[in-house]
C-alpha positions as CSV (number, residue, x, y, z in Angstrom):
1,X,66.4,89.9,26.9
2,X,68.7,92.2,25.0
3,X,70.6,95.3,26.2
4,X,67.9,97.6,24.7
5,X,65.1,95.7,26.4
6,X,66.8,96.2,29.8
7,X,67.2,99.9,29.1
8,X,63.7,100.2,27.9
9,X,62.4,98.6,31.0
10,X,64.4,100.9,33.3
11,X,63.4,104.0,31.3
12,X,59.8,102.9,31.5
13,X,59.9,102.4,35.3
14,X,61.6,105.8,35.7
15,X,59.0,107.4,33.4
16,X,56.0,105.9,35.2
17,X,57.3,106.7,38.7
18,X,58.4,110.3,37.9
19,X,55.2,111.1,36.0
20,X,52.9,109.4,38.5
21,X,54.5,111.1,41.5
22,X,54.6,114.5,39.7
23,X,51.0,114.2,38.6
24,X,49.9,113.2,42.1
25,X,51.6,116.2,43.7
26,X,50.2,118.6,41.0
27,X,46.7,117.2,41.7
28,X,47.2,117.6,45.5
29,X,48.4,121.2,45.2
30,X,45.6,122.1,42.8
31,X,43.0,120.4,44.9
32,X,44.2,122.1,48.1
33,X,44.5,125.5,46.3
34,X,41.0,125.5,44.8
35,X,39.4,125.0,48.2
36,X,41.7,127.0,50.4
37,X,41.3,130.5,51.7
38,X,44.0,133.1,51.7
39,X,45.4,134.9,54.7
40,X,48.3,137.3,55.2
41,X,51.0,135.8,57.3
42,X,54.2,137.1,58.8
43,X,57.5,135.3,59.1
44,X,58.3,135.1,62.8
45,X,61.4,132.8,62.7
46,X,64.0,131.6,60.3
47,X,66.7,129.0,60.5
48,X,69.3,127.9,57.9
49,X,66.8,125.6,56.1
50,X,63.3,126.6,57.1
51,X,61.1,129.5,58.2
52,X,58.0,129.8,60.4
53,X,54.9,131.8,59.3
54,X,52.3,133.0,61.7
55,X,48.8,133.9,60.4
56,X,45.3,134.4,61.8
57,X,42.2,132.5,60.6
58,X,38.8,132.5,62.3
59,X,40.1,134.7,65.1
60,X,42.8,132.2,66.1
61,X,46.6,132.4,65.5
62,X,48.4,129.5,63.7
63,X,52.0,128.8,62.8
64,X,53.3,126.7,59.9
65,X,56.9,125.8,59.0
66,X,58.1,125.8,55.4
67,X,61.4,124.8,53.8
68,X,63.5,127.6,52.5
69,X,64.0,127.7,48.7
70,X,67.3,126.4,47.2
71,X,70.5,128.3,47.5
72,X,71.0,128.1,43.7
73,X,69.6,130.0,40.7
74,X,66.6,132.3,40.9
75,X,65.6,131.0,44.4
76,X,68.5,132.8,46.0
77,X,66.7,136.1,45.8
78,X,63.5,134.6,47.2
79,X,65.5,132.9,50.0
80,X,67.2,136.2,51.0
81,X,63.8,138.0,51.0
82,X,62.2,135.5,53.5
83,X,63.3,137.1,56.7
84,X,61.5,137.6,60.0
85,X,59.0,140.5,59.7
86,X,58.3,139.9,56.0
87,X,54.6,139.4,55.1
88,X,53.7,136.4,52.8
89,X,50.4,134.9,51.6
90,X,49.2,131.7,53.2
91,X,46.6,129.3,51.9
92,X,44.7,127.4,54.5
93,X,41.9,124.8,54.7
94,X,38.8,126.7,56.0
95,X,37.6,123.6,57.9
96,X,41.1,122.9,59.4
97,X,43.2,126.1,59.4
98,X,46.2,124.4,60.9
99,X,46.4,122.7,57.4
100,X,48.1,125.6,55.7
101,X,50.8,126.2,53.1
102,X,52.9,129.1,51.9
103,X,51.4,130.4,48.6
104,X,54.3,130.3,46.2
105,X,54.6,129.6,42.5
106,X,57.6,127.4,43.2
107,X,55.3,124.8,44.8
108,X,54.2,123.9,41.2
109,X,57.8,123.7,39.7
110,X,59.1,120.4,41.2
111,X,56.0,118.3,40.4
112,X,55.8,119.9,37.0
113,X,59.4,119.1,36.3
114,X,58.8,115.4,37.4
115,X,56.0,115.1,35.0
116,X,58.2,116.5,32.2
117,X,61.0,114.1,33.1
118,X,58.5,111.2,33.0
119,X,57.4,112.2,29.6
120,X,60.9,112.5,28.3
121,X,62.0,109.2,29.7
122,X,58.9,107.6,28.2
123,X,59.7,109.1,24.9
124,X,63.3,107.8,25.2
125,X,62.1,104.3,26.1
126,X,59.7,104.1,23.2
127,X,61.5,106.2,20.6
128,X,62.0,103.3,18.2
129,X,58.3,102.5,18.3
130,X,57.4,106.1,17.6
131,X,59.5,106.2,14.4
132,X,61.9,108.8,15.9
133,X,65.5,108.6,14.7
134,X,68.1,107.0,17.0
135,X,71.4,108.8,17.5
């Protein structure tokens, strides 16, 4: 097995794992979102790495904990805005309201990036078979 065969195998494994995990997470988020109901929640507590949201569904109060966004890039502004007293939208399962998530576009970013990485690694592994030039 030559050097390129070993690299091809490694790139293929990385591509399959990254794409599969990203696709699964995207499916999970989409499936949850399409069946979920929305509620207005309020942040009641915040630590250095997470925050707690309280919301009401079916006349009962629930709390969920969410991770704070990154301290880098565009997430810094969102992170600073997530303080106690701030209202946010929550998605919850109508049959099981304790199963809830903060509604945020950032939930889609990481799994989408994993899918893109999987595709890129797959292209890198099979570039010679696709007739793409090698550098």
